[in-house]
C-alpha positions as CSV (number, residue, x, y, z in Angstrom):
1,K,-25.6,-23.8,-48.3
2,N,-24.2,-22.9,-51.8
3,S,-25.7,-22.9,-55.0
4,G,-25.4,-26.7,-55.5
5,G,-27.0,-27.4,-52.1
6,C,-23.9,-28.3,-50.0
7,S,-23.6,-26.9,-46.7
8,A,-20.4,-26.6,-44.4
9,S,-19.9,-25.4,-40.9
10,I,-16.8,-24.2,-39.0
11,I,-16.1,-24.0,-35.4
12,K,-13.7,-21.9,-33.8
13,D,-12.7,-20.8,-30.1
14,I,-12.7,-17.1,-29.7
15,K,-11.3,-15.7,-26.5
16,I,-13.3,-12.4,-25.3
17,E,-10.6,-10.4,-23.3
18,N,-11.6,-8.1,-20.5
19,I,-11.4,-4.4,-21.5
20,I,-10.6,-2.5,-18.5
21,K,-11.4,1.5,-18.8
22,L,-8.6,3.2,-17.2
23,F,-8.6,7.0,-17.6
24,P,-5.1,8.4,-16.4
25,P,-4.2,12.1,-16.6
26,N,-1.2,12.8,-18.9
27,A,-0.1,15.7,-16.7
28,F,-0.1,17.2,-13.3
29,S,0.9,20.3,-11.3
30,P,1.9,19.6,-7.8
31,D,2.5,23.0,-7.0
32,G,0.1,23.6,-3.9
33,D,-2.6,25.6,-5.6
34,N,-5.2,22.8,-5.1
35,L,-5.8,22.6,-8.9
36,N,-4.5,19.3,-10.3
37,D,-2.0,18.6,-7.4
38,T,-2.2,15.1,-7.3
39,W,-1.8,12.4,-10.2
40,I,-4.1,9.1,-10.0
41,P,-6.1,7.3,-12.8
42,T,-9.6,7.2,-12.7
43,M,-11.4,3.8,-12.9
44,D,-14.4,2.0,-12.4
45,D,-14.9,0.6,-8.6
46,D,-15.0,-3.0,-9.9
47,Y,-11.2,-2.9,-10.6
48,T,-8.0,-2.6,-8.2
49,A,-4.5,-1.4,-9.5
50,A,-0.9,-1.6,-8.6
51,I,0.5,1.8,-10.0
52,T,4.2,2.1,-10.1
53,I,5.8,5.4,-11.4
54,Y,9.3,5.9,-12.8
55,D,11.9,8.5,-13.6
56,I,13.4,9.0,-16.9
57,R,16.4,7.2,-15.8
58,G,13.9,4.0,-14.7
59,N,14.1,4.6,-11.1
60,M,10.9,3.9,-9.2
61,V,9.7,7.2,-7.8
62,Y,6.2,5.9,-6.2
63,S,4.2,3.0,-6.0
64,T,0.6,2.2,-4.5
65,S,-2.0,-0.4,-4.7
66,D,-4.8,1.3,-2.9
67,K,-5.7,4.2,-5.1
68,T,-3.6,6.7,-3.1
69,P,-3.0,9.5,-5.6
70,W,0.9,10.8,-6.1
71,D,1.7,14.2,-4.8
72,G,4.6,14.4,-6.8
73,T,7.4,13.5,-4.1
74,N,9.8,11.0,-4.7
75,S,9.1,8.2,-2.1
76,K,12.7,7.2,-2.1
77,T,14.5,10.6,-1.9
78,G,11.8,13.1,-0.2
79,D,12.5,15.4,-3.3
80,K,9.3,17.1,-5.1
81,V,9.2,16.9,-8.8
82,K,9.9,19.9,-10.8
83,S,7.9,21.5,-13.6
84,G,8.6,20.1,-17.0
85,E,10.0,16.7,-15.8
86,E,8.7,13.4,-17.5
87,F,8.0,10.2,-15.8
88,K,6.4,6.6,-17.0
89,W,3.7,4.9,-15.4
90,I,3.0,1.2,-15.2
91,A,-0.6,-0.3,-13.8
92,I,-1.3,-3.8,-13.1
93,I,-5.2,-3.8,-13.1
94,K,-7.1,-6.6,-11.5
95,D,-11.2,-6.7,-12.1
96,K,-13.6,-8.1,-9.8
97,F,-13.3,-11.8,-11.6
98,G,-9.6,-11.8,-11.0
99,N,-8.8,-10.9,-14.5
100,I,-5.4,-9.1,-14.9
101,S,-4.3,-6.6,-17.6
102,K,-1.7,-4.0,-17.8
103,D,-1.4,-0.5,-18.7
104,K,1.3,2.1,-19.2
105,G,1.8,5.7,-20.0
106,D,3.5,8.9,-19.3
107,I,3.1,11.8,-17.0
108,T,4.3,15.4,-17.8
109,I,4.8,17.9,-14.6
110,K,3.3,21.1,-15.4
């Protein structure tokens, strides 16, 4: 109410978006020393993700939908990545209710 005793109300639709917690490393070192030899984002068990990794020219080098980590091998050529190379990743994430979101980022080979 205002000072004159008049009141008003407003109704608005609010869309609540699902916030998915995806924790991707930005680098890894697939050099066989058993330290950071593979790459996969960490996420809550309530989520599934289809992850695709691309080289800097946009060529797909790896894809998974079952949380299998990438070991640095190009799935098309069989070549191993080299230190200093950079890649892009895209994840299509689905929660237990079927809500879908997208995330992306970079990976540097150390």
